[in-house]
N, C-alpha and C positions, 0 to 999 in steps of 0.2 A: 504491498500500498504508500502513497505516496506521499509522505512527508510534508504538507503546507504551513505558514507560518506569516504572521504582518507581521509592522510594527507601526503601532499607533503613536503620536504625537502630542494629544493633548495637555500632555504633564514639560514638555516641550518648548519652551517660549525662547521666541528670537526676535528681538529688538532693534530697532536701525533708528537715529537723529539724523535727519535730511537739515539741511541747508535751503532757502528759496534763492535761485538764480532769475537774474534778470537778461543773463548772455543767452541767446540760440543762434543758430544758421552758422555762420560763417567762425562766428566767437567759439565754438564750441572748440572749437581745433586746438586753441589757445587754452582755454579749460582743462582739457586731456591733459596736454603739456603739463600743468602743474599739476596733475595728482590728484583730479575729480573727474567721476565719472557722472554725466547728465541723468537723469530720470524724469517721469511723470508721475501727477498718481491721476487718475478717470477715477471720480468720482460720483454713479447715480446720475449723468447729467450735467451735472455740477460743472463748472468753470473747471477746467482740470490745471493741477500744481505744478509750474515746472521748479526741476527740485534738484539736489547735486546734494555727491557725497564722496567721502574719498574712495584713492582708488582700493585701498588695504580693506577699509571696511564691509565694502559693496559688495567686492569681489569675494567676502567670505560669505556674509549673508548670503548671498545666490546658492553658492554650494551647499553650505546648511539646506537651505530653504528649497532649495531648485523651486520649479512651479507651482510644487503640493502642497507648502507648507506655510499655515499663516505668520505674518510677521507684521509683528506692533510699530507704525511707523510712528515719529514726531515730527510734528515741523512746528518749531519756537511753540504755540499757546495751545494749538490743535493735535489731536490726536485721528488715528487713523488704522483698524486692523484691517493687509491688503493681502491679497496674491498678486505674485508677481508673473503678468500676463506675458511678457514678450523679455527677452535679451539679445543683443547686436552684439557682435565680436568683430576683432581685425582679424580682417580674414588672413594673414600671414602670420603673426603671432595668437591670432586667438586669446587675445585680454578681450577681456568685458568693458564696453564701450558705451554701452545705455542700456536704460533698464526701462520697464512701462510696467507697474504700479493697479493693478483695480482697484480699489477700495472694494472691501463685503462688509455686510452686517452679520454678526454672529448668531442670530434666529434667520437667517435664508441657508437653503443647504447651495453646496459649490460642484459644480461638475470641472474636473482638473485630472492632469495625467499623472499618472504615477509609474514608477519603474518596474519591474520585473526580475527578481532576481534567481538563478540558481543556487541550493545549498552550499555554503563554501565547501570546500573540499569534499562533494560527496562523491561519490564513485558512481562513473558511466558500464555497465555491460558494454553496451554497444560499441562506445570508441575502445575500452581495452579489447572488443576484438574487432579492432582494425577496420571498425563502420564510420559513417561520420554522422554529427548532430549536426543536423541545420536548425539553425534559431530564425525565423522568421518575423516572432514577436518581440518588442524590449519591452513596451509600456500600454498599459492598459486607462482606458477613461473607466473615472468613477465617479459617484455622486455621494454627498457626504454636508451633515453644516461642520461647519471649521473645526467646531473643539472631536469631529467626530472622524478629520482627513489622516488618512495614514501614508507614512513617507515611504513603503513601499511593498511587495506580496515577495516572501521567498517561497521559491517552489523546489521540493528535491524531487532530479533527475535522476534518481538512480531505478526506475522504473522501465527507464528508458533500454529493450534489450535487442532486440531485435531488428530486422528492414520495415519499416510500416508503421513501428511505434511511435506514437507522437503526443503530445501534451497541447491541451486546445484551454483556451479561458474557459471555458464548463471547468476543468480541473482546480480553477483556480478559487480558493475559499476568503472571505473575509466577514467582517461582523454585519452582525444583522442590522447597523447602524450605517454602514456602508453597502450602495449599491451599486454594480458593476456595468456600464455603459455600452461598454465594446461588446460586439455581438460572441455569444458563446460559443459559435464555432470555428471561429477564428484559430489557427492555428499558432501556436508559440514556438513548439522545436515536432522535429522529426526525424527518423533514422535513414539515413539515406545507404547504400552503396559511395566509396568512391572511385572517381572514374579510371582508375588505376584497375578498380574489380570489374567497371561496368564493361570495360574495352579488352579485358580477358577471359569474359563470358562470351562477347559476342564472337572472340577470336575460335575460342572453343566451338558454340555453337556452328558455326562455319566450318570448324573441321571436322566436324560430326555430320552435317548436310551433307556433305563432299565425300563420306565415307558411306553414307548409306544407300548414292548415289551410284558408285559402283563404274566402275570402266565397263562402255559396250562390249559386246560379245563379237571377235574378228572372223572375218569369213576365209574360211579354208579352204576354199575351194574344193573339194569334197563333196561328191554326193551323198545324200542319206540315201541307205535299202529303198526306199520307197519311192524315190524317184530316180531309182536306176531299174527299177521293173517297169517303172512307167515307159522308163524311154526303150525297154527291153519288147515289152509290149507292141511300139509304137512300128518296132524292126518289123518284126512279127506280120506287121497287116501290110 
């Protein structure tokens, strides 16, 4: 039986203090060079708040919260509970350069994505047998109140043994306060042959087909006894 575990976040508070910013557009390049990251807070149709924070502080918050963990924001005298909606990265260095927060309410359910992880150090029989485990889904979308959102779903892959064995979203288990929105039939991982194994099997099948066909019989040029009898009868007539 597969072991499935979830990590809840209700007792793990993440907080961040932001400063208002007036700089927009072309001025953001200098702001980043000075060690800050621009951000924006969207608040239920109200005017968006343009803010910023130190590179180190905001990067740490993003690493800890991802897009699924509520963050307690403070901007001057205002406080928000928010989720990170989007994050933009510098393409070459892959460093954080902009963040979008969505303010949320404690009594409203939120939909967000959480990562799926294989149980650490779990042995996968299929891999030990030389097969491939293809992972096709790394995150699922869930819905829950902010206090019930989870950080991740950990699943034990030790039941993957033979070709065709697979894990789907339907195999995941979450608390009753969390709903998985992603369709249950979506495949998370499946066991397949390696390309080398498929190539080897194809060669073996081709060789077997050739052997079954056999070589065509050669014509020796000699007539059978029936043919000779028929020829003699023609001469006598």
